[in-house]
C-alpha positions in Angstrom: 0.0 0.0 0.0 1.4 3.4 -1.0 2.2 5.9 1.5 0.1 9.2 1.7 2.2 12.5 2.1 0.0 15.1 4.3 0.6 18.8 3.1 -0.7 21.5 5.4 -0.9 25.0 4.4 -2.8 28.2 5.3 -6.1 28.9 3.9 -9.2 31.0 5.0 -13.1 30.3 4.9 -16.1 30.5 7.1 -17.2 27.2 8.4 -19.7 25.6 10.9 -18.7 24.1 14.4 -18.1 20.8 12.7 -16.8 19.8 9.3 -19.1 16.8 8.4 -18.5 17.4 4.8 -14.6 17.3 5.3 -13.8 14.1 7.2 -15.5 10.8 6.7 -15.1 7.2 7.8 -16.2 5.8 4.2 -15.0 6.4 0.9 -16.7 7.9 -2.0 -15.5 8.5 -5.6 -14.3 12.0 -4.6 -12.5 11.1 -1.4 -8.8 10.8 -0.5 -7.7 8.2 2.1 -5.5 9.5 4.7 -4.2 6.6 6.8 -0.5 6.1 7.0 -0.1 9.5 5.6 3.4 11.1 5.4 3.2 14.7 6.6 5.2 17.2 4.5 6.3 20.5 6.1 9.0 22.9 5.2 11.6 22.7 8.0 12.2 26.5 7.7 8.7 27.3 8.3 7.7 28.7 11.8 8.5 26.7 14.8 4.8 26.4 15.7 4.0 25.1 12.1 6.6 22.4 12.5 5.3 21.5 16.0 1.7 21.4 14.8 2.8 18.9 11.9 4.5 16.6 14.6 1.5 16.6 16.9 -0.7 16.0 13.9 1.5 13.0 13.0 1.1 11.5 16.5 -2.5 12.3 16.3 -3.1 10.5 12.9 -1.1 7.6 14.3 -3.2 7.3 17.4 -6.4 7.4 15.3 -5.6 5.1 12.5 -2.9 3.0 14.4 -0.6 3.4 11.3 2.5 5.4 11.2 2.3 9.0 9.9 5.7 10.3 9.6 6.9 14.0 9.0 9.2 14.6 6.2 10.8 17.9 4.7 11.3 16.6 1.2 8.9 15.8 -1.4 9.1 12.0 -2.3 8.0 11.0 -5.8 7.1 7.7 -4.7 4.0 8.9 -2.9 1.0 9.6 -5.2 -1.1 11.3 -2.6 0.3 14.1 -0.4 -0.9 16.4 2.4 1.1 19.7 2.7 1.4 21.9 5.8 2.8 25.6 5.7 2.4 29.2 6.1 2.0 31.6 3.2 5.1 33.8 4.1 7.6 31.1 5.1 6.7 27.6 3.5 8.7 27.0 0.3 6.2 24.4 -0.5 3.2 26.9 -0.3 5.2 29.4 -2.3 5.6 27.0 -5.1 1.9 26.1 -5.1 1.1 29.7 -5.4 3.5 30.5 -8.1 2.2 27.6 -10.1 -1.3 28.8 -9.5 -2.3 25.6 -7.8 -3.8 27.4 -5.0 -5.0 31.1 -4.6 -4.5 33.0 -1.4 -5.9 36.4 -2.2 -8.6 35.9 0.7 -5.8 35.3 3.0 -3.6 38.2 2.4 -3.7 40.8 5.3 -5.9 38.4 7.4 -5.2 37.6 11.1 -5.0 33.9 11.8 -6.9 32.9 8.7 -6.4 29.6 7.0 -7.6 27.5 4.1 -8.0 23.7 3.6 -8.4 22.3 0.2 -7.5 19.6 -2.2 -5.1 20.1 -5.2 -4.6 17.8 -8.1 -1.0 17.1 -9.3 0.5 19.7 -6.7 4.0 18.6 -7.7 5.6 16.2 -10.2 5.0 12.5 -9.3 2.1 13.5 -6.8 -1.4 13.0 -8.1 -3.3 14.6 -5.4 -2.8 16.6 -2.2 -4.7 18.1 0.8 -3.3 21.4 1.3 -3.6 23.3 4.6 -2.2 26.9 4.4 -2.5 29.9 6.8 -2.1 33.7 6.8 0.3 33.5 9.5 1.9 31.0 11.9 -1.1 30.7 14.3 -3.6 30.5 11.3 -1.5 27.3 10.0 -1.3 25.9 13.6 -5.2 26.3 14.1 -5.9 24.6 10.8 -3.7 21.5 11.7 -5.4 21.2 15.0 -8.9 21.6 13.5 -8.2 18.6 11.4 -6.8 16.8 14.5 -10.2 17.5 16.2 -12.1 16.3 13.1 -10.2 13.1 12.8 -11.2 12.2 16.5 -8.6 13.8 18.8 -10.2 16.0 21.6 -8.3 19.1 22.6 -8.7 17.7 26.1 -7.0 14.2 25.2 -4.1 15.0 27.7 -5.9 17.5 29.8 -9.0 15.2 30.6 -7.6 11.8 29.5 -10.1 11.8 26.7 -9.5 8.7 24.5 -8.9 9.0 21.0 -11.6 7.7 18.8 -9.9 5.2 16.6 -10.8 4.7 13.0 -9.9 2.1 10.5 -9.5 4.8 7.7 -9.9 8.6 7.3 -11.2 9.9 4.3 -11.1 13.6 3.1 -13.7 14.8 0.6 -11.7 16.1 -2.2 -14.5 18.6 -3.3 -14.6 20.2 0.2 -12.8 23.7 0.9 -12.7 25.3 4.2 -11.8 29.0 4.9 -11.8 30.4 8.3 -10.7 33.3 10.4 -11.6 34.5 13.9 -13.9 37.4 14.9 -12.3 38.2 18.3 -8.6 39.1 17.7 -7.2 38.0 21.2 -8.9 35.0 22.8 -7.3 34.0 26.2 -7.1 32.5 29.6 -5.9 33.6 32.8 -4.5 31.0 35.2 -5.3 32.5 38.5 -6.0 31.6 42.2 -4.1 28.7 41.7 -3.4 27.4 45.3 -3.7 24.7 46.5 -4.9 22.6 43.6 -2.9 23.7 40.5 0.1 24.8 42.3 0.7 21.6 44.2 -0.1 19.5 41.0 2.2 21.4 38.9 5.1 21.2 41.4 4.6 17.3 41.9 4.3 16.9 38.1 6.7 19.4 36.6 8.6 21.1 39.3 6.4 24.1 39.3 5.1 26.7 36.6 7.9 26.1 34.4 8.5 25.7 30.6 7.4 21.9 30.8 4.3 22.9 32.5 3.5 25.7 30.0 4.3 23.6 27.1 1.4 21.5 27.9 -0.9 24.5 28.5 0.1 26.1 25.1 -0.7 23.0 23.3 -4.1 22.7 24.7 -4.6 26.6 23.9 -3.6 26.0 20.1 -6.0 23.0 20.0 -8.8 25.4 21.4 -7.7 28.1 18.9 -6.6 30.3 21.7 -3.8 32.8 21.4 -3.3 34.9 24.6 -2.6 34.0 28.2 -2.0 35.8 31.5 0.2 33.2 33.3 0.0 32.1 36.8 1.1 35.1 38.9 0.3 34.5 42.8 3.8 33.8 44.0 5.1 33.1 40.4 6.7 35.1 37.7 6.5 33.8 34.0 9.5 35.6 32.8 11.7 35.2 36.0 11.0 31.7 37.2 12.2 29.9 34.1 14.2 31.4 31.5 12.8 28.9 29.1 9.3 30.1 29.6 9.6 32.9 27.1 11.2 30.6 24.4 8.4 28.0 24.8 5.8 30.9 24.5 7.5 32.1 21.3 7.7 28.4 20.0 4.1 27.8 20.4 3.2 31.4 19.3 1.2 32.3 22.3 0.8 36.0 23.1 1.8 36.9 26.7 0.1 39.2 28.9 0.1 40.3 32.5 -2.9 40.7 34.7 -4.7 43.9 35.4 -2.5 45.0 38.3 1.0 43.9 36.7 2.2 46.8 34.5 4.7 46.5 31.8 5.3 42.7 31.8 6.4 42.5 35.5 4.9 40.0 37.8 3.5 41.0 41.2 5.8 38.7 42.9 8.8 40.3 41.3 8.6 43.5 43.2 9.1 42.0 46.6 12.3 40.2 45.1 13.7 43.2 43.0 12.0 46.3 44.5 14.7 47.0 47.1 12.0 47.2 49.7 10.7 50.4 48.2 7.0 51.2 48.5 4.6 50.5 45.6 3.9 54.2 45.3 4.5 56.3 42.3 4.8 59.5 44.2 7.6 58.3 46.4 9.2 55.6 44.2 8.9 56.9 40.7 12.5 56.2 39.7 12.6 52.7 41.1 9.3 51.8 39.4 10.4 53.2 36.0 13.6 51.0 36.3 11.7 48.1 37.2 9.4 48.6 34.4 11.9 49.1 31.9 13.5 45.9 32.6 10.3 44.2 32.1 9.9 45.6 28.6 13.5 44.9 27.8 13.2 41.3 28.8 9.8 40.6 27.0 11.1 40.3 23.5 8.2 37.9 22.6 4.8 38.8 21.1 2.8 40.4 24.1 0.1 42.8 25.1 1.3 45.3 27.7 -0.7 46.1 30.7 -0.7 50.0 31.5 -1.9 51.7 34.5 -1.4 51.1 38.3 -3.3 49.5 41.0 -2.4 49.0 44.6 0.1 46.5 45.6 -1.1 42.9 45.2 -4.3 43.4 43.5 -5.5 46.3 46.0 -7.1 49.4 45.1 -5.0 52.5 45.0 -5.5 55.0 47.7 -8.7 57.2 48.1 -6.4 60.2 47.4 -5.0 58.9 44.1 -5.7 61.6 41.5 -6.7 61.1 37.9 -3.9 63.5 36.9 -1.4 61.2 38.5 -2.7 58.1 36.9 -2.7 59.6 33.5 1.0 60.6 34.2 1.8 57.1 35.1 0.3 55.8 31.9 2.1 58.6 29.8 5.5 57.6 31.7 5.0 53.9 30.8 4.3 54.6 27.2 7.7 56.7 27.0 9.3 53.5 28.5 7.8 51.3 25.9 8.9 53.7 23.2 12.4 54.0 24.5 12.9 50.4 24.9 11.4 49.2 21.6 12.8 52.1 19.6 9.4 52.5 17.9 6.2 54.5 18.8 4.4 53.2 21.7 1.3 52.8 19.5 3.0 50.0 17.7 3.2 47.8 20.9 -0.2 46.5 21.7 -1.3 47.7 25.1 -4.5 47.4 27.3 -5.8 49.3 30.3 -8.1 47.2 32.6 -11.1 48.9 34.0 -11.4 46.5 36.9 -13.0 47.3 40.2 -12.2 50.8 41.3 -10.1 51.5 38.0 -13.6 51.9 36.3 -14.4 54.5 38.7 -11.5 56.5 37.6 -12.7 56.1 33.8 -16.2 57.1 34.8 -14.8 60.3 36.4 -13.0 61.2 33.3 -9.6 59.6 33.2 -8.5 58.6 29.7 -5.7 56.8 27.9 -4.5 57.1 24.3 -6.8 55.9 21.7 -4.6 53.2 20.7 -4.8 51.4 24.0 -7.5 48.7 24.3 -9.8 49.3 27.1 -10.4 46.2 28.9 -13.8 46.2 30.3 -14.6 43.7 33.1 -17.3 41.8 34.6 -18.0 41.7 38.3 -16.0 38.7 39.0 -19.2 36.9 38.9 -20.0 36.6 35.2 -22.1 39.9 35.0 -20.7 42.6 32.8 -20.0 46.0 34.5 -19.5 48.4 31.7 -20.1 48.3 27.9 -19.4 51.1 25.3 -22.7 52.8 24.2 -23.7 52.1 20.4 -23.4 55.6 19.8 -19.9 56.1 21.1 -16.9 56.9 18.7 -14.9 53.7 18.0 -11.6 53.4 19.5 -8.4 52.6 17.7 -7.5 50.1 20.2 -10.9 48.9 20.5 -12.6 47.2 23.4 -12.1 43.9 25.4 -13.6 41.9 28.3 -12.0 40.2 31.2 -14.5 37.6 32.3 -14.5 35.1 35.3 -15.3 31.5 35.8 -13.3 31.2 39.1 -12.8 33.9 41.9 -11.2 34.7 45.1 -13.0 37.6 46.7 -16.4 38.8 48.1 -19.0 37.8 48.6 -17.3 34.4 48.8 -14.5 32.6 46.9 -15.6 30.1 44.3 -12.9 27.9 43.1 -13.9 24.3 43.6 -16.1 23.0 40.6 -17.7 24.6 37.5 -20.6 26.8 38.3 -20.8 28.7 35.0 -23.7 27.6 32.9 -23.2 28.1 29.1 -26.4 30.0 28.4 -25.4 32.8 30.8 -21.8 32.9 29.3 -23.4 33.1 25.8 -25.7 35.9 26.8 -23.3 38.2 28.5 -20.5 37.8 25.8 -23.1 38.2 23.0 -24.0 41.4 24.8 -20.4 42.3 24.6 -19.9 41.3 21.0 -23.1 43.3 19.8 -21.5 46.3 21.3 -18.5 46.0 19.2 -16.2 44.5 22.0 -14.1 42.3 20.0 -10.3 43.1 20.4 -9.6 40.8 23.5 -11.7 38.3 25.4 -9.9 36.6 28.3 -11.4 34.5 31.0 -10.1 33.6 34.6 -10.1 30.0 34.5 -8.6 29.4 37.9 -6.9 25.8 37.8 -8.0 25.1 34.2 -9.5 21.9 35.5 -12.4 21.5 36.2 -13.5 24.3 33.5 -13.0 22.1 30.6 -16.5 22.7 29.2 -17.0 26.4 29.8 -13.3 27.0 28.5 -14.0 25.3 25.2 -17.2 27.1 24.9 -15.9 30.6 25.6 -13.0 30.1 23.2 -15.2 28.6 20.3 -17.8 31.5 20.7 -14.9 33.9 20.7 -13.5 32.6 17.4 -16.8 33.5 15.8 -19.8 34.5 17.9 -21.9 34.8 14.7 -22.1 30.9 14.5 -23.6 30.2 18.0 -27.1 31.6 18.6 -28.8 31.1 22.1 -30.5 28.0 20.5 -27.3 26.5 19.5 -25.8 26.4 23.0 -27.6 22.9 23.7 -26.6 21.5 20.4 -23.0 22.6 21.2 -22.9 20.8 24.4 -24.2 17.6 22.7 -21.4 17.9 20.0 -18.9 18.6 22.7 -20.0 15.5 24.6 -19.8 13.4 21.4 -16.3 14.7 20.8 -15.3 13.4 24.1 -17.3 10.1 24.4 -18.9 9.4 21.0 -22.3 9.9 19.9 -24.1 7.1 21.7 -24.7 8.8 25.0 -23.8 12.4 23.7 -27.6 13.7 24.4 -27.7 12.3 27.8 -24.3 13.5 28.9 -25.1 17.0 27.4 -28.2 17.1 29.6 -26.0 16.1 32.7 -23.3 18.7 31.8 -26.0 21.5 31.4 -28.0 20.6 34.4 -25.3 20.3 37.0 -23.9 23.7 35.9 -27.3 25.2 36.1 -27.9 23.7 39.6 -24.6 24.9 40.8 -25.1 28.3 39.8 -28.3 28.8 41.9 -25.7 28.8 44.8 -22.1 28.5 44.5 -21.2 25.3 46.5 -19.0 27.5 48.8 -21.9 29.4 49.7 -24.3 26.7 50.5 -25.4 26.0 54.0 -28.3 24.4 55.8 -30.3 27.6 55.5 -29.9 28.0 51.7 -33.1 26.3 50.8 -36.5 26.1 52.4 -38.7 23.2 53.6 -41.6 25.2 52.2 -42.9 23.9 48.7 -40.5 20.9 49.3 -37.7 23.1 48.1 -34.8 21.2 49.9 -36.0 17.8 49.1 -36.5 18.7 45.4 -33.0 20.1 45.2 -31.5 17.1 46.6 -33.5 14.9 44.3 -32.6 16.8 41.4 -29.1 16.3 42.0 -29.5 12.6 42.8 -31.3 11.9 39.6 -28.4 13.4 37.8 -26.1 11.1 39.8 -28.3 8.0 39.0 -28.1 8.7 35.3 -24.3 9.5 35.2 -23.7 6.4 37.0 -25.7 4.4 34.6 -24.0 5.9 31.6 -20.6 5.3 33.3 -21.5 1.6 33.6 -22.0 1.4 29.9 -18.7 3.1 28.9 -15.6 1.4 28.0 -12.6 1.3 30.4 -10.7 3.9 28.4 -13.6 6.4 28.8 -14.2 6.2 32.4 -11.3 8.4 33.6 -12.3 11.2 31.3 -16.1 10.7 32.2 -15.3 10.8 35.9 -13.4 14.1 35.4 -15.8 15.9 33.2 -19.0 14.7 34.2 -19.4 12.0 37.1 -17.2 13.7 39.6 -18.7 17.2 39.8 -22.2 15.6 39.8 -21.2 13.1 42.5 -19.6 15.7 44.6 -22.4 18.3 44.5 -25.1 15.7 45.1 -23.3 14.6 48.2 -22.7 18.2 49.3 -26.2 19.3 48.9 -27.5 16.1 50.7 -25.0 16.9 53.4 -26.7 20.4 54.1 -30.2 19.1 53.7 -29.5 16.6 56.5 -27.9 19.3 58.7 -31.3 21.1 58.3 -33.3 18.1 59.0 -31.1 17.5 62.1 -31.8 21.2 63.4 -35.4 21.0 62.7 -35.8 17.6 64.3 -33.7 18.6 67.3 -35.8 21.6 67.7 -39.1 19.5 67.7 -37.5 16.7 69.5 -38.4 14.2 66.5 -37.0 10.6 66.7 -34.9 10.8 63.7 -32.7 13.7 65.0 -29.8 11.4 65.8 -30.2 9.5 62.4 -29.9 13.0 60.6 -26.8 13.8 62.6 -25.2 10.3 61.7 -26.1 10.9 58.0 -24.3 14.4 58.0 -21.1 12.6 59.4 -21.4 9.9 56.7 -21.7 12.4 53.9 -18.9 14.6 55.0 -16.6 11.6 55.1 -17.9 10.6 51.6 -16.9 14.0 50.5 -13.1 13.2 51.2 -13.6 9.8 49.6 -14.8 11.3 46.3 -12.0 13.6 46.3 -9.6 10.7 46.8 -11.1 8.8 44.0 -10.3 11.8 41.6 -6.7 12.1 43.0 -6.2 8.3 42.3 -7.4 8.4 38.6 -4.8 7.4 35.9 -2.1 6.3 38.6 -2.5 9.6 40.3 -2.1 11.9 37.3 -4.5 14.5 38.8 -3.2 14.5 42.4 -4.2 17.7 44.3 -6.5 18.9 41.5 -9.6 18.8 43.8 -7.7 19.7 47.1 -9.6 23.1 47.1 -11.6 23.4 50.3 -15.3 24.0 50.1 -17.0 23.2 53.4 -16.9 25.4 56.4 -16.6 29.0 55.2 -17.2 31.6 57.7 -16.4 34.6 55.5 -15.4 35.4 51.9 -11.8 33.7 52.2 -11.8 30.0 52.1 -11.0 28.0 55.2 -7.6 26.2 55.7 -9.4 23.0 55.9 -13.0 21.5 55.2 -15.0 21.5 58.5 -18.0 19.4 59.1 -21.1 21.5 59.8 -22.2 21.2 63.5 -25.1 18.9 64.3 -27.1 18.0 67.5 -28.0 14.9 69.3 -30.8 14.1 71.5 -29.7 12.3 74.7 -30.9 8.6 75.3 -34.3 8.8 77.2 -35.5 11.9 75.4 -39.4 11.7 75.1 -39.8 11.9 71.3 -42.5 13.8 69.4 -44.4 12.2 66.4 -43.7 13.8 63.1 -47.0 14.8 61.8 -47.6 15.6 58.1 -51.1 17.1 57.3 -52.5 17.2 54.0 -55.3 19.5 53.3 -57.4 20.5 50.4 -55.4 22.7 48.0 -57.2 25.8 47.6 -57.0 27.0 44.0 -58.8 29.2 41.4 -61.1 27.8 39.0 -60.3 28.1 35.2 -62.4 27.4 32.2 -61.4 24.3 30.1 -60.9 26.6 27.2 -58.3 28.7 28.7 -55.3 29.5 26.7 -52.3 27.4 26.7 -49.8 28.9 29.2 -52.5 30.2 31.6 -51.9 30.3 35.3 -54.1 29.8 38.4 -54.1 31.0 42.0 -52.9 28.3 44.4 -52.6 28.9 48.1 -52.8 32.5 47.4 -50.0 32.5 45.0 -49.6 32.4 41.3 -46.2 31.4 39.9 -45.0 31.7 36.3 -41.8 30.7 34.5 -41.1 33.6 32.3 -40.8 31.7 29.0 -44.4 30.4 29.6 -46.0 33.7 28.3 -49.5 33.5 26.9 -48.7 35.9 24.0 -45.8 37.9 22.9 -46.2 41.4 21.4 -43.3 42.5 19.4 -42.7 45.8 17.6 -41.4 46.7 14.0 -37.8 46.4 15.1 -37.8 44.6 18.5 -38.8 41.2 19.3 -39.0 38.9 22.3 -36.6 35.8 22.5 -36.5 32.8 24.8 -33.1 32.1 26.1 -33.2 28.3 26.8 -32.1 27.0 30.1 -30.9 30.6 31.3 -32.5 30.6 34.7 -32.5 29.1 38.1 -35.5 27.0 37.5 -36.3 27.4 33.8 -35.5 29.8 30.8 -35.3 33.4 30.5 -36.9 35.9 28.1 -35.5 39.3 26.8 -35.7 41.3 23.7 -33.4 41.4 20.6 -31.5 43.2 19.3 -29.9 43.7 22.6 -28.6 47.1 21.2 -32.2 48.4 21.0 -32.9 51.8 22.2 -34.8 52.5 25.3 -38.6 52.2 24.8 -41.7 54.1 26.5 -44.2 51.4 27.2 -47.2 51.9 24.7 -49.5 49.8 22.8 -46.9 49.5 20.1 -43.8 48.8 22.1 -42.8 45.0 23.1 -44.7 43.5 26.0 -45.6 39.9 27.1 -49.0 38.8 28.5 -49.5 36.2 31.1 -53.2 35.2 31.6 -53.9 34.3 35.1 -57.1 33.2 37.0 -57.6 34.2 40.7 -60.0 33.5 43.6 -58.5 36.5 45.4 -59.2 40.1 44.7 -58.1 43.5 46.1 -54.3 44.4 46.6 -51.4 42.0 45.8 -47.7 42.1 45.1 -45.9 40.8 42.1 -42.3 39.6 42.6 -40.4 39.6 39.2 -37.3 37.5 39.1 -34.3 38.5 36.8 -30.7 37.5 36.1 -28.2 39.8 38.0 -27.7 41.9 35.0 -25.8 45.1 35.8 -26.0 48.9 34.9 -23.5 48.5 32.1 -24.2 52.0 30.6 -23.9 53.5 34.1 -27.2 55.4 33.6 -29.0 57.2 36.5 -31.9 54.8 36.6 -30.1 51.6 35.4 -31.8 49.0 33.5 -35.5 49.3 33.5 -38.6 47.3 32.9 -42.4 48.0 33.2 -45.2 46.0 34.6 -48.9 46.4 34.8 -52.2 44.1 35.4 -55.1 44.3 33.0 -55.4 48.0 31.7 -53.6 49.8 34.4 -50.8 52.1 33.6 -47.5 50.3 33.6 -45.2 50.8 36.5 -41.6 51.6 35.3 -39.1 49.9 37.7 -35.3 50.0 37.8 -33.7 46.6 37.9 -30.4 47.7 39.4 -29.9 51.4 40.2 -29.3 50.7 43.8 -26.0 49.1 42.7 -23.3 51.8 42.7 -20.0 49.7 42.4 -20.8 46.1 41.8 -18.4 44.9 44.5 -20.5 45.6 47.7 -23.9 46.4 49.2 -27.0 45.0 47.7 -24.7 43.6 44.9 -23.5 40.8 47.3 -27.0 39.5 47.7 -27.8 39.7 43.8 -24.7 37.7 43.0 -24.8 35.3 45.9 -28.3 34.2 45.1 -27.8 34.7 41.4 -31.0 36.6 41.1 -32.5 40.0 41.4 -36.0 40.1 42.6 -38.1 43.3 42.2 -41.5 43.9 43.5 -44.6 45.9 42.5 -48.0 46.5 44.1 -51.1 46.1 42.2 -54.9 45.7 42.6 -57.8 43.9 41.0 -61.5 44.4 41.8 -62.8 41.0 41.1 -61.6 37.3 41.1 -61.3 35.5 37.8 -59.4 35.9 34.8 -56.7 38.8 34.5 -53.8 39.6 32.3 -50.2 40.6 33.8 -48.3 42.5 31.1 -44.5 42.8 31.2 -43.0 45.5 29.0 -39.6 46.2 27.6 -37.9 49.4 28.8 -34.3 48.8 28.2 -32.4 46.0 26.4 -30.3 43.6 28.3 -33.1 42.8 31.1 -33.7 39.0 31.4 -36.7 38.1 33.1 -36.8 34.4 34.7 -40.0 34.2 36.8 -43.1 36.1 37.9 -44.8 35.5 41.1 -48.2 37.2 42.1 -48.6 36.9 45.9 -52.0 37.5 47.3 -50.9 36.7 51.0 -49.9 33.2 50.9 -46.4 33.2 49.6 -43.9 31.6 51.8 -40.1 32.3 52.2 -38.0 30.2 49.7 -34.8 30.4 47.8 -36.1 29.6 44.3 -39.7 30.9 44.6 -42.9 28.9 44.6 -43.2 26.3 41.9 -45.1 27.1 38.9 -48.9 27.0 39.0 -49.7 26.3 35.4 -53.0 25.0 33.9 -52.9 21.6 32.2 -53.7 23.0 28.9 
């Protein structure tokens, strides 16, 4: 059997998330077989292109179980070839261009663009070739790793032990052509808050955050089409800790940055080491800081984005007395350092200024930086955007970026243990950013990398091209991701598990859970525990059907987080039961206490099971404490919640459960679908179950699937629409209700905790009315002044904003609640009408929907 040469070059086109038309396992008259392929690449091409070629060789061999060697010279004995190369450095690609075998006009001047196509008779003695060509070094690498993903190698093959999906043969459709390029320029991750998990793991496996560690991180990034990183920084210094770190970054073509409080490529840890015990204060230490920063720029010869500005020492705010004029002078001086060291105008070196925490206040009060500096806007550390440019604002040369969080250390509480980031919310907030032309930088704090595999994949895939993934595509995306890791047989069920456990975890971060979180009213505690246990049962059922090779990956990505969180919620449920039983002197008091001890011990055993995976490969990775918080900072060790025992000889009371007739409103059998009735003096409605949607000529209602604590959310599109004054021609939703009560009642409207991202006086607003009364305009978030304290703590801790309004009806029977759009960006999750019977609960009363 003749060998196949794999020619990979650069080439650009817009494609969908998967290329079903490119890779196939069965042959056709127009297909090319690739097994045993020889990969041809110019040895003088970029280092990352050659690395990608060798990675692809290994990938091909692992999939087909046949050798796919890398060669630098064309062999005439091969009739089929696959060529890898970049437009500007590959002699192979240049020959194909000169001979007019390929056209690259659509690649010229493009950032990270690539093209994949087939060519007949590319060179003498070769009948056909697959050519992969990129506009630059990363474009080429991204194209190669896209092929790796398509042939069955997950980007997470090493980082999550995802087994390769072997195939007898791989075929390429010879009629297929792919051209692609990113929509967001810099797409990155921030490794942060890495103690105790990632730090201890990296020390054990690599000796620390060194070049060996970063080689693994950078490979993962390229496989995910990511190009930008803020390296680990707490006690670590990327450029100083290992002199090879910078070379590895350049070899993998990864753009290096430093976090929002580390100016001019110097790590925070370096000031204590080299700052000669001087204060981190520009007034008193200007000369010392200039020298410190100059060394940082001189040292960082690699591709980079330079952070400018200055915060307090160690991620602290500057002093209250800090003047805007001083901060502007600091940036001016930093840019002079950049120009002096590089020998070229400062604007030719990419820079960012992060409007993080109090720095946004400086901007709002008038501080400005040069137009070529990217303004890095930020979320509130809890996944809610704090600021966006208004659609009417003049574009900036440096554009805008977003710094987002999947992991955080700070108030109201650390959340670092497990994934608590539902994809629908990530989609909604980053869609909001993209539609407001924030497309220069997207970087996300991923903590320890694991266990954020799914949200990292989604964030980076969405950043590559937000136009490809609509709100309705989030679930199909999750199914495709599950299939990529585990095959198609269980993909739908696994996607359901992934979506639901993240949704449940987002209701209340595990670190914030306690026995008082949920209520016994409405069976809330029991339902929450049952929901988690249902997921666990399904996950274990699937696990029993997987191959032995798949189980380590399944435990890491699916089973472990579900198992750990189901256990944690059941633990706190039994603490609540114990306290209630102790108070009432019920017989099961001590049984509940013993169950808490059992579940607390089980938590440690679940962690141990993770750490023993794959001969201890991931030891330390789940060592983050998560039980026993008393304030925002993590406890040094997990601590079991206190329980109470009744002494022997206690005279027990009987647990009495009474079930009476449920008072509820009558409704006609011909009631409209999505009609709601009063039950126990309450009407509860999931927002997406509106009876009727009224759109305007330019604005329409959209359901955002699974974006809610208990259901879906509704909002208006486009998200850039102007403010509306409620009227018969503006968008509103109708909810048909049936009551047995009358007179005054209160409506509780539940919203996602979106912030006042335009910093307007009244914040984001909505309006609400009943029947024909005048709509009441209500602000969603004007009470929040800085998004890091006050009412904000409650909003993000509970992952909801609940607003109330007073209404009156004169007669029982049919009525209509109308919910009106005023501002874009408001996400309604639930409506509860309280006629006096609403009990205290965390998630609100369950829906009282008719059977229609």
